[in-house]
N, C-alpha and C positions, 0 to 999 in steps of 0.2 A: 601505520605506515610498513609499507611492505619494502623489503631492503634483499630482494635476492635477486644479483649480479651471478653468482655461482654457472659457470658456463655447465653446459647439458652432461648427464657423466658418459666420460668411453665408454662407447658399448662396448659391452661383452661378446662374439660372434656366438649366440646360441646357433644357430643355421647346419644342419650336420648336410654333410660332403658327398657327396658317391666319390666309391672310393678307387681307383682307374684301377684298370688289374698290371703286375707286374712286366718289365718288358722282355724279351726275352733275351737270352743273354745269348750273345757268337755263338759258343760252346752250345748252347742246346739249341740251335740252328744246327750245327755242324753232325750233332750227335742223332736227330736224325732225320738226316739229310744218307748219312753211312746205316744207319738203319730201314729206310727204305730199300740203301742198294742190297743189305743181304738180306731183306727175306726176296728179294727182287733174282739175286745171285741164287738162294736157296731155293727158289724155287723154280727157276728156268733148271740149277742143277736135278733134283729131285724131279723132274718131269725130262728129262731129257736120257740120262740113260739106266732106269729105272723102270721108266713107262715104257721105254723104248727096242726092250730086250727081246729080242726073239727074234725082231723085223729086220724084213729087208729092200731095199730098194724104193720102191716108191713109195712103200705106206713108210716107211725105217723118215724120209724124209720129211714126207706130213708129217711125221708124228711129231720128229723134231721142229720142225715147225709152227706145229701147234705150241710148243711145250714152252720156245719162246717167245709168240703171243700171252703165250700165259703170266708169263713171268715178269713181260713187259705191263700188261693189265692190272700188275696187283701191284707194280711199281706206281703206273698213272698211277691206279687209282690213287692210293698213301698219295702221291703228291698232290691230287685232290683232297683230298680229306684235312691235307694241311691246310692245301690251300683256303681252304673255307674255315677251316680256323684259323685260321692267319684274318681270311673276310672280317670273321664273328667280332672279332679283338681287335680290326678297325674300328669296326661302324660300333660294337660298345666302346671305346676308352673316347670315338667321336660325343659320343650318348651322350657317355658322362664328363664329358667340354664343358656342350650345351649343357647339360643340365644342372652345375658348379657357376658356370657362368651367369644363369637367370638365378641361382638361390643368391651370390652373391651382389648384384644388382639389386636385385631386394632387399638385398638386410642394407646396401649401400645404402637406396630407396629409403627403409622404416629406420638406417642412423638420418640419413638428411630431416626426416620427415619430424621425428622425436625433436632435435637442432630447432629447428624451424620452427614450433611448438613454442619451446624454449622460451626463443626471441619475444616470440608473440607475447608468450605472456606474460613474460619483460616490461617490455617493451607499456606492454597495459597497466602493466603495476605502476609503472615510471609512470606512465598517464594521467590517472586516477592519483599520485601521489601527484603532481602538480595539481591537476581540480583539486583537489583536497585544499592545497596550498594555498593556492585563491582564493577559494571561497572564505574559508582563514582567513584568508590573509582584507579581503572585500569586507566581512564581515565585522571585521574589529575595530575598519578607517571608517565604516559604516553607525557600529554602535559610539566610536570616541566628538562623533562627530556630533551624534545628541547634544553632546554635553558642552557645547559649547555655546557659553551667554551670545552670537548670535544668533538668529529665527531661520532667517537664511542658509545656515548652514546646518542647520536642525533639520528644517524640510531637507533639504540637501537628501541628510546622511536617513530622512522618511522614504525615500523617492531610490535608493540605491538599493536602499530592504528590498523594497519593491522588486526593482531587480532583481536581485537574488535569490529570491523567494519564486520568481514569473522560471526564471532558469533550472532551478534546482528545488525541485519535488520534494527531496527530502526534510529540506530547512525550511518549510513554511511554517509550524508549530514551531521551528524555535522565535521565526523573525515571528510570529503573528503574538507570541510569550514578552516579545521584547517590547512593541505597537503598547501588549496593557501595561505590561511591567511602565513604562513610559505615562499613560491616562491613569497607573494606582496614581503617579507621584503629586505632595501636596500644589496646588492649584489655588494663589485667590483672584474669581475675575476682574477684569477693571471696571473702573466708579466713576460714571458718567459724570457725577463733578467733580469730577480729576481730571475731566477729556477738558486741557486747554491746550492752546498750542504756545503757551513765553517762555519756555525754556524751566519752569520752576520742576523743583524736583516735585512735585506732583502732577504738570504732565510729561511726565519722563519716565515714568513709574505706569501711568496711563498706557505713552505707549510700547511700556515693556509689554505689560500684560497682556494691550492688546494682541501683540504681536503674537504671545504667548498659547492667544486660545487662538488664534489661525493657522498653527502649529498642532495643537491637539486636535483639533478639526480636522483636518488632513491626514491625520493618524487615522483618528476613528472613518477616515471617508475609504480611509483603504483599508481600511476591516469589511465595509460592508460592501466595497467593489467583490472584495474578490472570496465571501463567501455566498452567493445564491447562485448557484444551479444553472441558470435564466442564462447566464457571465459566459460560456464558452469556454473555452481556454482560460479565459482567465481565474474560472470557478481554480480556488485554492482546496476544498475538498470537508469534511466534515471536523472543523479545526474545535479543542477545546476557546475558551474566552475566559483567560478571569483575571476580573474588574472590581473583585475586592474594593472598597471603597472609594472608586473613582472618582475621579468632581467629570461627568461627561455633558455637551453643550450643547442642545439639536441631536440628539443623537436616534439617529435611523436605522436597525437595520430588520428592513422589508424583503421579504423575498427569497431569505436568508435560507442554508440547511449549515445548523455552525453542532459541536457535539454535546459539551459535556458551557452550558450555561454560569459563572458565578459573579453575581450582582450584587451580592451580599456590602448590607451596612452605600450603598452607592447613593451617590446623590447627581442629583438628573435634574439640570439646570437646561428652561425650555420647556416645549415638549421630546416628547419620548416616542418612536415611532418603532414598532413592531409589527409590520400585515403580517400579515400570512407568516409568517417566521416561522421554521418550523428548531424544535430544541429534540433532537434523537439523544442525550444522554440530558442530567438533570436541570430542574433553572431553577435559581437559589437566586433570589431576588429577595429573605428574608431580612427587615429592615431596613429596606433604599428605600428613598425620600424621590416622590415624583414630581419637583419645582412646577411642570406644566403639565398640558394633554400626557397621560396614558393610554396608546394604542393597540392596543390586541386584539381589534380583529380578527379571526379568523384565523390564528395564528393555530401551531399545533405544537403540543407539550405530550411529548412518546413516555416519558421517565415521568419522575415526581415534579411537583413544583412545588416552591415554598415563600409564600409573602407573608409571613408572618411576622408579625408587627412594620410592616410597610406603612407612609402612607403617602396616598393619593392623595394630593393637597388638587387639583384641579378633577376637570372629565378623567374615568378610569373606564374608558371601553376595551369589556373580552364579551364580543355579540362571534356568536358562530367560536368562539375558540371551542380545541376539542383539545381533552386533558385525560393520558390514557395510566396514568400514575394517578397515587396517590396525593390531592393537592393540603394546604395546607394557606392561610388565610386568615389564621391568627390575633387575637389582640390588634386588629389592621384597623387602619383611620381611614376612611374615605370622604375628602370633605365638600365632595362634589359630585354632582349625579355619576352613578356607577350604572353600569350597563351590562350585564352576564345575558342578553337575551337569546335566545339557540342556543346557547351557550353547550357541552353534553359532558356526562363528567362520569367514564369508564370505573372508577371504582369512586373510593371515601371521600369529601369535600368537606372541609371543618374550617367555621367559620367562626367557630364562639369568643367572644367575647370582641370581638371586629366592633366599627359604633360606624356606622352610616351617617353624612349629618344630611346631607341631602337625601335627593331619591334616590333610591335601587331599586331598578331595575331587574326583574330574573325572568319574564314572558318567555312561556314556552324552552323554560329550563329542563333540559332532559340529565335525569341523575341514574344510570343502572347500578350504584350501592347508597349506601349511609351519605345522608346530607345534617352536617350539622349547626342551628346556628345558634347554641344553647351561649345564651346571657348577651349575646346579641344587639343590640340599638338602635333602630329605626330614628333617627327623631327627624323626618321626610320620608315623603309619605312612597310604598314599597308596592311591586308590585309581583304575585308568582301566576299570570295571571299564562292558564294551560300550561304550565307548569308541569312532570311527570317526573314524583320519586319515585324510586322503591323503598326508601329511607329517607323519614326525616324528625327532626328534632331542633324543639324549639323552647329546652325547661332555662325558665327565668328571658325570657323574650323580650324586648321592650317597644312594642313598636304605639310610634306620640306622636307619628305622625297621620298615620290610617293607613291599612293594607286592604287591595288588591287578592282575592286567590280565585277568580271567576275560571271553570273548569280545572281550574288548579285539583292535584291526585294529588297521595300515595298508596305507591299499591295498590292503585287500579282502586281507591278510592277515594270521595268528595275532599282538597283540603278546607278544613272549613274556617270561614270569613267571618268575622276579623279573628280569630283566631285566641279570644280574650282565655281568662287563668282557668278558668270552665269548662274551655273545649279543649285543655292539653292532662293529658295522665299526668300519673310523679313522678314516670322519665321526662318529662318533652316529646315525648313522641306526641305525633300530630294525630285526631283523631275525630 
């Protein structure tokens, strides 16, 4: 917070003034006049008698007239020199006065500009302080509303935070953190058997839980609405989301672009949809539980993706998903049909210890690095048709429901079908 109300420092006059000539005193003026007179008289006297000696008549008169003219010319010339000197002094003084006035005016303008700039800076600081105080007040009030026991008040708090983030770009990550923190709070979904409008304790519990569900759905929707670049001005940027351990209901982040997404040990109640989502940072889903369908079709994982120990109880779809970093599905449970069709892996991907209870479709998968299926259990049918692996390991893999590998390759060599133990080397690499 800025507290700069001090006036601008007094200006020290740094401009140099042009010095005027010293004024002529009356004594100097009279001395000059006397000197000119003496010179004139001396010239006349010098030319009057010595220069006319021996002359008579008309020649004498003419010579004395010439002497008088020369003497007077000297006097007039001297006076002219003095007049020119005085004129030059006046001109010099006038120019000096004008120059000094211009310098003084320029100095005054500079001082005024400095003072105005200081005042504007103080005003800007005051406005910034006022805005910061206002933002803080609105933020604290909205957060306080989230602690209310009344669902409408909590909803109002979320919408207040949304407006605050929309108007203040620097607050968007903080407000996203608040939304995530709320969703991380413990939550028990409503149970249908308690849905009775009879005023009993069970019906009241159901009503409160149902209202809390609507509040949470609103928080989720706010995240989804403001993380999609195609929403234009309402897009808040590549924000980080930390939903560790959160219970998320029918969670949707489609066509979004976010920074780091942390869903470690989160529970997805209902369907979870990440269609065309882009994770610029790491995507962390380790230990997450997907109770409904999980859709990651055409999702883009720019950095690492961690799904180790996750549980997919229903359909898990990664159709045309792209993974540019290291990927882990180690120990993951796929309890329903799983689709990785046309998925692309740029770096290593590990399915070690994973279990596919139903069908697993890896058709047309492309991997530019190592793919490891060590100790994977395929209970349902496994499809690797037209898959292209640079390196694939199947040590200890179990195909209990059959496998199809038509036109599948490993380092441009055909992938054996079905891959019984005698078709794999000791390291588990397909041969």
